[in-house]
C-alpha positions in Angstrom: -19.5 -2.0 9.4 -20.0 -0.7 12.9 -17.5 1.5 14.8 -15.6 -0.1 17.7 -14.2 2.1 20.4 -10.6 1.0 20.8 -9.2 0.1 24.2 -5.7 -0.8 25.2 -6.3 -4.5 24.4 -7.6 -3.7 20.9 -4.6 -1.6 20.3 -2.3 -4.4 21.4 -4.2 -6.8 19.1 -3.8 -4.4 16.2 -0.1 -3.8 16.9 0.7 -7.5 17.2 -1.3 -8.5 14.0 0.4 -5.7 12.1 3.8 -7.1 13.0 2.8 -10.8 12.4 -0.6 -11.5 10.8 0.2 -15.3 10.8 0.3 -15.8 14.5 -2.4 -18.1 16.0 -5.3 -16.7 18.0 -3.9 -18.5 21.0 -0.5 -16.8 20.6 -2.2 -13.4 20.1 -4.3 -13.9 23.2 -1.3 -14.7 25.2 0.6 -11.6 24.0 -2.3 -9.3 24.8 -3.1 -10.9 28.1 -6.6 -12.4 27.5 -8.0 -15.8 26.7 -8.5 -17.1 23.2 -12.3 -16.9 22.8 -12.6 -13.1 23.7 -9.5 -12.4 21.6 -11.1 -14.0 18.6 -14.3 -12.0 19.1 -12.3 -8.8 19.4 -10.3 -9.6 16.2 -13.6 -10.3 14.3 -15.1 -7.0 15.6 -11.9 -5.1 14.5 -12.3 -6.7 11.1 -16.0 -5.9 10.9 -15.3 -2.3 11.9 -12.7 -1.9 9.1 -9.6 -1.5 11.3 -8.2 -4.7 9.8 -8.6 -4.6 6.1 -6.9 -7.9 5.3 -3.9 -10.2 5.7 -1.1 -10.7 3.2 2.4 -12.0 2.9 5.2 -9.4 2.6 7.1 -10.6 -0.5 10.8 -9.9 -1.2 10.8 -8.0 -4.4 14.4 -8.5 -5.2 14.2 -12.3 -4.6 11.3 -12.4 -7.1 13.4 -10.5 -9.6 12.0 -7.0 -9.1 15.3 -5.2 -8.3 14.4 -1.8 -9.5 12.0 0.6 -7.7 11.2 3.9 -9.4 9.1 6.8 -8.3 7.2 8.7 -11.0 5.8 12.2 -10.5 3.0 12.6 -12.9 1.4 15.9 -13.9 -2.0 15.8 -15.7 -3.5 18.3 -18.2 -6.8 18.3 -16.3 -7.5 17.9 -12.6 -11.3 17.6 -13.1 -12.6 14.8 -10.8 -13.6 12.7 -13.8 -10.1 12.9 -15.2 -8.5 12.1 -11.9 -10.7 9.1 -11.5 -10.0 8.0 -15.1 -6.2 8.2 -14.4 -6.6 6.2 -11.2 -8.6 3.5 -13.0 -5.9 3.3 -15.6 -3.1 3.0 -13.0 -5.0 0.2 -11.3 -4.6 -1.8 -14.6 -0.8 -1.6 -14.4 0.7 -4.4 -12.3 4.1 -2.7 -12.1 2.6 0.3 -10.3 2.4 -0.8 -6.7 1.2 2.4 -5.0 -0.3 5.6 -6.3 -1.0 8.7 -4.4 -2.8 11.8 -5.5 -0.9 14.9 -4.3 -1.6 18.5 -3.6 0.8 20.9 -5.3 2.8 20.9 -8.5 2.6 17.1 -9.0 -0.8 15.4 -9.4 0.3 11.8 -8.6 3.3 10.0 -7.4 3.6 6.3 -8.4 5.7 3.6 -6.9 6.8 1.4 -9.7 8.7 -1.9 -9.5 10.4 -3.6 -12.5 12.8 -6.3 -13.2 15.4 -4.0 -14.8 15.8 -0.6 -16.5 14.7 -2.0 -19.8 11.4 -3.2 -18.5 10.8 0.1 -16.7 11.7 2.1 -19.9 9.3 0.0 -21.9 6.5 0.7 -19.3 7.4 4.4 -19.3 7.3 4.8 -23.1 4.4 2.5 -23.9 2.0 3.0 -21.0 2.6 5.9 -18.7 3.9 8.8 -20.9 1.3 8.2 -23.7 -1.6 7.7 -21.3 -4.6 10.0 -21.8 -4.4 13.3 -19.9 -0.7 12.8 -18.9 1.1 16.2 -19.3 4.5 15.4 -17.7 6.4 12.5 -16.0 9.5 13.0 -13.9 11.1 9.8 -12.5 13.6 9.0 -9.8 15.3 5.7 -9.4 15.5 4.4 -5.9 19.1 3.6 -4.8 18.0 1.8 -1.6 15.3 1.6 1.0 16.4 2.9 4.4 13.1 2.2 6.1 10.2 -0.1 5.2 7.3 -0.4 7.6 3.8 -1.4 6.7 0.7 0.0 8.3 0.5 2.8 10.8 1.8 3.4 14.4 -0.6 2.0 16.9 -0.7 4.4 19.9 
């Protein structure tokens, strides 16, 4: 993976692909003001450099039956690096946990959890998360609604 110095065209490519990763290379080239062959070379270089990590579909959780989103603030007994990694590895095994961030401060991790309903979440909480090794405390907040949902990062 080699580093690519980003110019204005690269930034426009990244911004457009972040908004719509399914557009054709021809459409992308038109949007950023270059021809298709150099546009494709630039996209490949951005992929190789790690600026583009992949492409995916943005699925509608509610349409798929996952109408409940919960944030769990998890405190651990030990913050030794091996214990932190062990918890992260365990979290990676749980499909209902969609995001996990290690935090600085009173809480060690915040988890974004989706579930079909309160019963499924309660089952996950009582059979997986709370009894997990090294978990000292779990505080949860149920999401009422999402007021903003953007993927990625601002492309300046």
